[in-house]
N, C-alpha and C positions, 0 to 999 in steps of 0.2 A: 571496842565494845563490843563486837560481836562475840566476844569469848565469853561475856557476861551472860549472853541470853540462853534459856535452855535449847537443848537440840531441838530441831524442827522435825517430827517423823516424816515429813512429805520429803525431805532431803534424802533420806535414806531408802528409798524404796527402789526396787530392782530394774534395770532397765530391760525392756522388752526388745527380743528381737526382731528386726523389720526385714521381711522378704526383699529383694532386690528391686521385684517388679515394683512394689508400691513405693521404695524411693524412686525410682525413675518417674513413675505417674505422678508423684509429688513435685518433682523438679520440673517436670513438662509444665503442670498448672502454676507452679509458681514463677516461671518464665513467661508464660502467658500473660500472667496478672500483671508483671512488672512491665513488659513491652509495650502494650496497648491497653488504654483504658476501655473497659467494657461500656460503661456509661459516662458521659462527659457533663459537665455544669452548664445550666442554661445561661444564654445570655439573652436578657429581656429587650435588648435593642433590635435584635433580628428577629425577622418572623419565624414561625414553628409549622413543620409541617408533619402531618399525620397519616400514615401508611397504613391502611386498614386492610384486613384478609377474614373470612369466614371459610371454616370448612369443617364439616361433620358437626354442625351445631354450636362450635366454640368462635367467638369472634375474638381478634387478636390485632392490635395495632402496635405500632412503633412510632415514638413522637423523635423527630429529627432537627438539626439545624444545619445551615450551610456553612462549611467550613473550606473557605477556598473552592476546591472544585468538587468536594467531597460532601455527602452528608454523614454528620456527625449524629450519633445515637445520644437521644438524652433518656428515653424512659420505653419501658414496655408494658402494655396492657393485655389483659386477657379476660373474657368472660363469657359464660355459658349462655347461650341465648335460651328465650323462653320456648318451649316444646311446640306452641303454636306458629311462633315464627319460625321454628325450624323447618315445618312443613308447607312454608309458602315458596313461591317461585324465586330465582336466583337474586333477581332484581329487588324486589323486596327486600330481602335478605341484606343486601349490600346497602339499601338505605337504613335499616335498623341498625345493622354494624357498623355503620359510620356514625350514627347519633350515640350508639352506646361508648364508641370510642372518644367520641368528643366529651361525652359528660365524665367518663373514665380521667381524661388528661386536663380537665377543668382545674384540679387542684394544682398541678404544675404551671399552667400556662399563665393563670392569675389575669383572665380578659385579654391578654395580648392578642396579636396578629396570626390567625393560625388558617392554614391553607390545609383541606381535607382532601386527597388524592383516591380518588373512586373511578370503579370503571364508567364508562360512557353511558351506560343505561341510565344509572342514577341521576345525571344531569339532565338528561332527557324526561326521566318521570318527573322531577323538581319543577321543571320548566313546562 
């Protein structure tokens, strides 16, 4: 059946030489991706944990869930903070960062239980 089809020009393309460094780098990345999952699927029975961080005006967060004694990563988030917020004290930026990351994680969590891990000053300011 394959003999009846016209020749495909893509099959006759020359093979480009690949340097050994690239082959080794590709193999390293391939092994890393096969040995452990970078992101895991969420389990809506277990609670979610949101770890947040702010540095140089960029808010970042990691959504995790408990798996045995370890936290498994569900999602990563990041957002550039407003310039006005970036100029405020650390405690205020921590509150805004937490709020931004909760808002970003809403599409994954879908209203399920979420624990936001923040510095002590956020809890003091909110109470």
